[in-house]
C-alpha positions in Angstrom: 53.7 104.2 145.7 54.7 101.1 146.1 51.8 98.6 145.7 52.3 96.4 149.0 53.8 98.5 151.6 53.5 96.4 154.3 55.4 93.7 152.9 57.9 96.3 152.5 58.0 97.3 156.1 58.2 93.2 157.2 60.9 92.5 155.0 63.4 96.3 155.5 62.1 95.6 159.6 63.3 91.9 159.8 67.2 93.6 158.2 66.8 95.3 161.2 66.5 92.8 163.5 69.6 91.0 162.9 72.0 94.0 162.8 69.9 94.6 166.1 70.4 90.7 167.3 74.1 90.1 166.1 75.3 92.8 169.1 73.4 90.9 171.6 73.8 87.2 170.8 77.3 87.2 170.0 78.0 88.4 174.1 75.9 85.6 175.4 78.6 83.8 173.2 81.4 85.2 174.8 82.8 82.9 177.2 82.9 80.0 175.1 84.6 81.9 171.5 87.3 82.6 174.7 87.8 79.2 175.9 87.5 77.5 171.8 89.3 80.1 169.9 91.8 80.9 173.2 91.4 84.2 172.6 92.9 86.6 175.0 91.0 88.3 176.5 91.9 92.1 174.3 90.8 89.6 171.2 87.5 88.1 172.8 86.7 92.3 173.1 87.0 92.4 169.9 85.8 89.9 168.7 82.8 92.2 170.7 83.0 95.3 169.6 84.7 95.7 166.4 80.8 95.8 165.6 79.9 97.7 167.3 82.8 100.2 166.4 82.5 99.3 162.4 78.2 100.1 162.9 78.8 102.9 164.4 81.3 105.5 162.8 79.7 104.1 159.2 76.3 105.0 159.7 75.4 108.2 158.6 78.5 107.2 155.8 75.6 104.5 154.7 73.1 106.6 154.6 74.8 109.1 151.8 75.7 105.9 150.2 71.9 105.4 150.2 70.8 108.8 148.9 73.4 108.7 146.5 72.7 104.9 144.9 68.9 104.6 146.2 68.3 103.4 149.5 67.0 99.7 148.3 70.0 99.3 146.3 72.2 99.7 149.6 70.1 98.2 151.7 70.2 94.7 149.5 74.0 95.3 149.3 74.3 96.1 153.2 72.4 92.6 153.2 74.3 90.5 151.5 77.9 91.8 153.2 76.6 91.0 156.4 75.3 87.6 155.5 79.0 86.9 154.0 80.3 88.0 156.8 77.6 86.2 159.1 79.1 82.9 157.3 82.8 83.9 157.8 82.3 84.9 161.6 80.8 80.7 161.4 83.9 79.2 160.5 86.5 82.0 161.2 89.6 79.5 162.7 90.8 81.7 164.6 90.4 84.9 166.5 92.5 86.9 164.6 90.0 86.2 161.6 87.4 86.9 163.9 88.0 90.2 164.8 88.6 91.0 160.8 84.7 89.2 160.2 82.8 90.6 163.0 84.8 94.5 161.3 83.0 93.2 158.5 79.4 92.8 159.4 79.5 95.9 161.0 80.1 97.5 158.1 77.3 95.4 156.5 75.0 96.9 159.0 76.2 100.0 158.9 75.1 100.5 155.3 71.7 98.4 155.9 70.0 99.7 158.9 70.2 103.7 157.2 68.3 103.0 155.0 65.4 101.1 156.8 65.0 104.3 158.9 65.2 105.8 155.1 62.6 103.6 153.3 60.0 104.4 155.8 60.3 107.8 155.4 60.3 107.4 151.9 57.0 105.0 152.2 55.0 106.0 155.2 52.9 109.0 155.7 51.4 110.8 158.9 49.5 108.0 160.7 51.1 105.5 158.4 54.2 106.5 159.4 54.0 106.1 163.2 52.5 103.0 162.4 55.8 101.9 160.9 58.3 103.7 163.6 56.2 101.9 166.1 56.8 98.8 164.5 60.6 100.0 164.5 60.5 100.2 168.5 59.3 96.5 168.6 62.3 94.7 167.0 64.2 97.1 168.8 63.2 95.4 171.7 61.8 92.1 170.3 65.7 91.8 168.9 68.1 92.6 172.2 65.4 89.5 173.7 65.8 87.4 171.2 69.5 87.7 171.3 70.0 87.0 174.7 68.0 84.1 174.9 68.7 82.2 171.1 72.1 83.7 172.0 71.9 81.0 175.2 69.8 78.5 173.8 72.0 78.2 170.9 75.2 77.6 173.0 73.2 75.6 175.6 72.2 73.2 172.6 75.9 72.7 170.9 75.0 71.4 167.9 76.4 68.5 165.7 79.7 69.6 168.2 79.5 73.5 167.3 79.5 75.5 170.2 79.8 78.7 169.6 79.0 79.4 165.6 75.5 78.9 165.6 74.9 82.4 167.1 76.3 83.7 164.0 75.7 81.0 161.3 71.5 81.7 161.7 71.6 85.2 160.1 72.2 83.1 156.6 69.2 82.0 155.6 67.8 85.3 156.8 70.0 86.6 155.0 69.4 85.2 151.5 65.3 85.0 152.2 66.2 89.2 152.7 68.3 88.7 149.2 65.3 86.9 147.3 62.2 88.5 148.5 64.4 92.4 148.4 64.0 91.6 144.6 60.5 91.9 144.7 59.3 94.3 147.6 61.7 96.6 147.5 60.7 100.0 145.0 63.0 101.3 142.3 63.6 104.5 143.7 66.2 105.7 141.9 69.5 107.7 143.7 70.3 111.2 143.7 73.7 111.4 141.3 73.9 114.6 141.2 74.2 114.8 145.0 78.2 114.4 145.3 79.4 112.5 147.9 81.9 114.7 150.4 84.9 113.1 150.9 87.0 115.2 153.0 83.6 115.0 155.2 83.1 112.0 155.5 86.2 110.9 156.7 87.0 113.6 159.4 83.6 112.2 160.6 84.8 109.0 160.8 88.0 109.9 162.4 86.2 111.8 164.9 83.3 108.9 165.8 86.0 106.7 165.7 88.2 108.3 168.4 85.3 108.2 170.1 84.1 105.3 170.0 86.9 102.8 170.1 88.1 104.0 173.7 85.1 104.0 174.8 84.8 100.6 174.3 87.5 99.9 174.9 88.9 101.8 178.2 87.7 99.8 181.2 88.9 96.1 179.5 92.4 98.0 178.9 92.1 99.9 182.6 92.0 103.7 180.7 95.2 104.2 179.1 96.3 107.3 178.1 95.9 106.6 173.8 92.6 106.2 175.2 92.6 109.8 176.4 94.5 111.2 174.4 92.4 110.1 171.1 88.9 111.5 173.1 90.7 114.6 172.8 91.4 113.9 169.6 87.6 113.2 168.6 86.7 116.9 170.1 89.0 118.4 167.9 87.6 116.7 164.9 84.0 117.5 164.9 84.9 121.0 165.2 86.9 120.5 162.3 84.1 118.2 160.6 82.1 121.6 161.4 84.1 123.4 159.6 85.0 121.4 156.6 81.4 121.3 156.7 81.0 125.0 156.7 83.5 125.4 153.8 81.6 123.1 151.5 77.7 124.5 152.2 79.8 127.6 151.1 80.8 127.1 148.5 77.6 125.7 147.4 78.8 121.7 147.7 77.0 119.1 148.9 77.9 119.2 153.1 77.2 115.6 154.5 74.6 116.4 157.1 72.8 119.7 155.7 72.6 122.4 158.3 68.6 122.8 157.6 68.2 118.9 158.1 69.0 119.9 161.8 67.1 122.6 161.7 64.0 119.7 160.8 60.6 120.6 164.2 61.6 118.3 167.0 64.5 116.8 165.2 67.6 117.9 167.8 65.5 118.0 171.0 63.9 114.8 170.2 67.4 113.0 169.1 68.6 114.5 172.4 66.5 112.3 174.7 66.9 109.3 172.5 70.7 109.5 173.1 69.5 109.6 177.3 67.1 107.0 177.0 69.9 104.6 174.8 72.9 105.3 177.6 70.1 104.2 179.9 69.1 101.0 178.2 73.3 100.2 177.3 74.0 100.6 180.3 72.1 98.3 181.8 71.2 95.6 179.9 75.0 95.5 180.6 75.1 95.7 184.9 72.2 93.8 184.9 73.6 91.0 182.6 77.1 91.4 184.3 75.0 90.7 188.3 72.6 88.5 187.4 75.2 85.5 186.0 78.5 86.9 187.5 77.3 88.3 190.6 74.6 86.0 190.9 75.5 82.6 188.7 72.3 82.1 186.1 73.3 80.9 183.1 72.8 82.8 180.0 69.6 81.4 178.5 68.1 82.1 182.6 70.0 85.9 182.4 68.5 86.4 178.8 64.8 85.6 181.1 65.5 88.1 183.0 64.9 91.0 180.3 62.1 89.2 178.7 59.2 91.1 180.4 61.2 94.7 179.8 62.0 93.4 176.3 58.0 92.3 175.7 56.4 95.3 177.9 58.7 97.8 175.4 57.7 96.3 172.0 53.8 95.9 172.6 53.6 99.7 174.0 56.3 100.4 171.9 53.0 99.3 168.3 50.8 101.0 170.9 51.1 103.6 171.8 49.5 105.6 169.5 46.5 104.2 170.4 45.7 106.1 173.6 43.7 109.2 173.4 45.5 112.8 171.4 45.7 114.3 174.2 48.0 112.7 175.9 50.3 112.7 172.8 52.0 115.0 173.4 53.4 115.3 177.0 53.7 111.1 177.2 57.4 111.3 176.5 57.7 113.6 179.6 55.9 111.4 182.0 57.1 107.5 181.0 60.8 109.1 181.2 60.1 111.1 184.9 58.2 107.3 185.4 60.7 105.3 184.2 63.3 106.6 187.1 60.5 106.5 189.9 61.0 102.3 188.0 64.5 102.4 188.5 65.0 103.6 191.6 62.6 100.7 193.0 64.7 98.5 190.8 68.0 99.1 192.8 66.5 98.8 196.2 64.3 95.6 194.9 68.4 93.5 194.7 70.5 95.9 196.6 71.6 93.2 198.8 72.1 90.5 196.9 68.4 89.4 196.0 67.7 86.3 194.0 65.4 87.9 190.7 61.8 86.2 191.2 58.2 88.3 190.8 59.2 91.7 192.2 61.7 92.2 189.9 59.4 90.6 186.8 56.5 92.8 187.6 59.0 96.2 188.1 60.8 96.0 184.9 57.3 94.8 183.2 55.8 98.4 183.2 59.2 99.8 182.8 59.3 97.9 179.5 55.9 99.3 178.6 56.6 102.8 180.1 59.7 103.2 178.2 58.3 102.3 174.9 55.2 104.4 175.8 58.7 107.3 175.7 60.5 105.4 172.8 58.6 105.6 169.6 56.4 108.9 170.5 60.6 110.6 169.8 60.9 108.5 167.1 57.6 110.4 165.6 59.1 113.8 167.0 62.0 113.1 165.5 61.4 112.6 161.8 57.5 112.7 162.0 58.2 116.3 159.8 61.8 115.8 158.1 60.6 116.6 154.6 60.8 113.0 152.4 64.7 115.0 150.4 65.6 114.9 153.9 65.1 111.9 154.9 68.9 109.6 154.5 70.5 113.0 156.1 67.9 112.5 159.4 67.9 108.5 159.3 71.7 109.4 159.3 71.5 111.8 162.1 69.4 109.6 164.5 70.8 106.5 164.4 73.9 107.4 164.8 73.0 109.3 168.0 70.8 106.1 169.3 74.4 103.9 168.4 76.3 106.5 169.9 74.3 106.6 173.1 74.4 103.3 173.7 78.0 102.6 173.3 78.7 105.6 176.0 76.0 104.3 178.0 77.7 101.0 178.4 81.0 103.1 178.9 79.4 104.7 181.9 77.5 103.7 183.5 79.4 100.1 183.2 82.4 101.7 184.5 80.6 103.4 187.0 79.3 99.4 188.4 82.0 98.0 187.9 84.2 100.4 189.5 82.3 99.3 192.7 82.4 95.2 192.8 85.5 92.9 191.6 84.2 88.8 190.7 84.0 87.2 191.9 82.5 89.3 194.9 79.1 88.7 197.3 75.8 88.7 195.8 75.1 91.3 198.2 78.6 93.6 197.2 76.8 92.7 193.2 73.5 94.1 194.1 74.4 97.3 195.9 77.3 98.4 192.4 73.2 98.0 190.8 71.7 100.0 193.3 73.9 102.7 192.8 74.0 102.2 188.6 70.8 102.5 188.7 70.7 106.4 190.6 72.3 107.0 188.2 70.2 105.6 185.1 66.8 107.2 186.9 69.5 110.9 186.4 70.0 110.2 183.2 66.1 109.4 183.2 64.7 112.5 184.2 67.3 114.8 182.5 66.3 113.3 179.1 62.3 114.1 179.9 63.3 117.4 180.0 64.6 117.0 176.6 61.4 115.9 175.8 59.7 118.5 177.3 61.3 120.8 175.0 59.2 120.9 171.4 60.8 122.8 168.4 58.2 123.9 166.6 59.2 125.8 164.1 
């Protein structure tokens, strides 16, 4: 038993907060980074995407290392790597070095983040686990909002003439505090050294994920080159090869990277698939809205961040407290919430389709959209992990977090392409608004598919 589970939860959720924050906070600073470092468009794209690529590709590897060497130990190692890489990013003299340090940041996040879910699984049971997962949901929402707002504020403030550098350096004191507190608060859960690392599986899965993520992240800016399509095709073959490798490892009595029984855990795959689509929608609509309000409507980075604040606040509140609703509603709550989200996004598109300014009516849609979204996300998280055995916590956490991260990447690629194919900036607000309306229709369709998946429960 952990003596102070509340403090432990707060500690690991701060680590999760940093990892998500870094996705959003750097996007806001991108134009200033480009000017200050004289970065090309491709270099700037790698500054933003390098973190996401490393993070997405190595999440399952990070989960396995946590199981083998101890969740707490690997969490601290990830925090240390993330903090040092953040310091290096803040001091980077040029675009090339900043790209390298951003990739190292992603590696640190991939070591740190899977341990958060694993520690929640190992520390909390029953209703306490649902409350902890509610806190996890609130942190995801809060980090997105804070990243947009704080990133804009730090860039606008230009502290001591430092320009964009504080968006990275802000992680350093937080990381140091986490490392100091972690020595006292993190439980000493021993690793399972008997479960050997499936190195061939690790390499094959990393290659498959990399072949999928790299072209999706960079495809649009590079005008979907031939090499991107080649990599996407190769990813299909590599995923098939990974399945074959894992089957042979299991047949020989070894330790496959992902155990088949984990995928058969009651509710895991249907809920994870629905969460994948939810993250597709969140990633895609955040990208499209950010482009619309900044490039289409001319808002500053800070004002653009404030546009999303009601949605993030609503998402965090309902993610924390959805379990207080009557229990008879819990089973169908994700289905109803996703169906209502589809209606809400269609309404948002109608309000903004002619290039209107973001006003009270739009914000009045954003707040309930956030509340409804949390009522889908929180129960799906609980359903995905609620009946996973503690011994399988690492595998389940790695699978779930990877699917969610891939959902976000694929959502930005697919819905972002749908949006940008209809508008080329500079463009009139009405053109941008019509592109956004079409994108929200795509989001609504994905939400309805997610509702169908959420209605499927595999309890046996």
